[in-house]
C-alpha positions in Angstrom: -9.1 112.9 -67.7 -11.9 113.8 -65.4 -15.3 112.2 -64.9 -18.6 114.0 -65.2 -22.1 112.8 -66.1 -24.1 114.2 -69.0 -26.4 116.3 -66.8 -23.6 118.0 -65.0 -21.7 118.6 -68.3 -24.8 120.1 -69.9 -25.1 122.4 -66.9 -21.5 123.4 -67.2 -22.0 124.3 -70.9 -25.0 126.4 -70.1 -23.1 128.2 -67.4 -20.3 129.0 -69.8 -22.8 130.2 -72.4 -24.2 132.6 -69.8 -20.7 134.0 -69.2 -20.2 135.0 -72.8 -20.5 138.7 -73.7 -23.9 139.8 -75.0 -22.2 141.2 -78.1 -21.2 137.7 -79.1 -24.6 136.2 -78.5 -27.0 139.0 -79.7 -26.5 138.2 -83.4 -27.2 134.5 -83.1 -30.3 133.6 -85.0 -31.9 130.2 -85.8 -29.2 128.4 -83.9 -29.4 125.7 -81.2 -26.7 124.5 -78.8 -26.5 120.7 -78.4 -24.4 118.5 -76.1 -23.5 115.0 -77.4 -21.2 112.4 -76.0 -19.0 111.9 -79.0 -18.8 112.8 -82.7 -20.3 110.3 -85.1 -17.0 108.7 -85.9 -16.5 107.9 -82.1 -13.2 109.9 -82.0 -12.0 111.9 -79.0 -10.2 114.5 -81.2 -13.1 116.8 -82.0 -14.4 119.0 -79.1 -17.1 120.9 -81.0 -18.7 121.4 -84.4 -20.7 124.2 -86.1 -23.2 122.5 -88.3 -24.8 125.1 -90.5 -24.4 127.9 -93.0 -22.2 130.8 -91.8 -23.9 134.2 -91.6 -21.5 135.5 -94.3 -22.8 132.8 -96.7 -26.5 133.2 -96.2 -28.3 134.9 -99.1 -31.8 133.3 -99.2 -31.8 131.9 -95.7 -35.0 132.5 -93.7 -38.3 131.2 -92.7 -38.8 127.5 -92.6 -35.1 126.6 -92.4 -34.0 124.1 -89.8 -31.8 125.7 -87.2 -28.0 125.6 -87.4 -26.4 123.7 -84.5 -23.3 124.1 -82.4 -22.5 120.7 -80.9 -20.3 120.4 -77.9 -18.9 116.9 -77.3 -18.7 115.8 -73.7 -16.3 112.8 -73.8 -13.6 114.5 -75.8 -13.6 117.4 -73.4 -13.4 115.1 -70.4 -10.6 113.2 -72.0 -8.6 116.3 -72.8 -8.9 118.0 -69.3 -7.3 117.1 -66.0 -9.5 119.3 -63.7 -12.7 121.3 -63.5 -11.0 124.7 -64.2 -9.3 123.3 -67.3 -12.6 121.8 -68.4 -14.5 125.2 -68.0 -11.7 126.9 -70.0 -11.8 124.4 -72.8 -15.6 124.5 -73.0 -15.5 128.3 -73.1 -12.9 128.2 -75.9 -15.0 125.6 -77.9 -18.1 127.8 -77.6 -16.3 130.9 -78.8 -14.6 129.0 -81.6 -17.9 127.5 -82.9 -19.9 130.8 -82.5 -17.1 132.5 -84.5 -17.8 130.0 -87.3 -21.5 130.9 -87.2 -20.4 134.5 -87.9 -18.1 133.4 -90.7 -14.8 133.9 -88.8 -12.2 131.4 -89.8 -9.5 129.9 -87.5 -6.8 132.2 -88.7 -8.9 135.3 -88.0 -9.9 133.8 -84.6 -6.2 133.7 -83.6 -5.6 137.3 -84.9 -8.5 138.5 -82.7 -7.1 136.5 -79.7 -10.3 134.4 -79.4 -8.6 131.1 -79.9 
């Protein structure tokens, strides 16, 4: 486990987002990235969550809709990692995983593509 305050973790998440390929980010629409300390149930098992309707399931989605969210949980990441390099890698993996869910890519397909 490593220690990192909320501001530094938020900066790390932003840095990792900036490193993702443009092709992965260009199609993101009506989506916000949020950093929270822990999931609502207080567990340390969940690293991230896509909260929204996948692109493949949208038929009448449009103006006036609240944005979907990708939530990255700080404390579970810190609990799971032993050093800064491992933390960066885990945040990167979480972002890719949750962005894939936005596009409607399930966990099995993520592994086939080598993204998870």
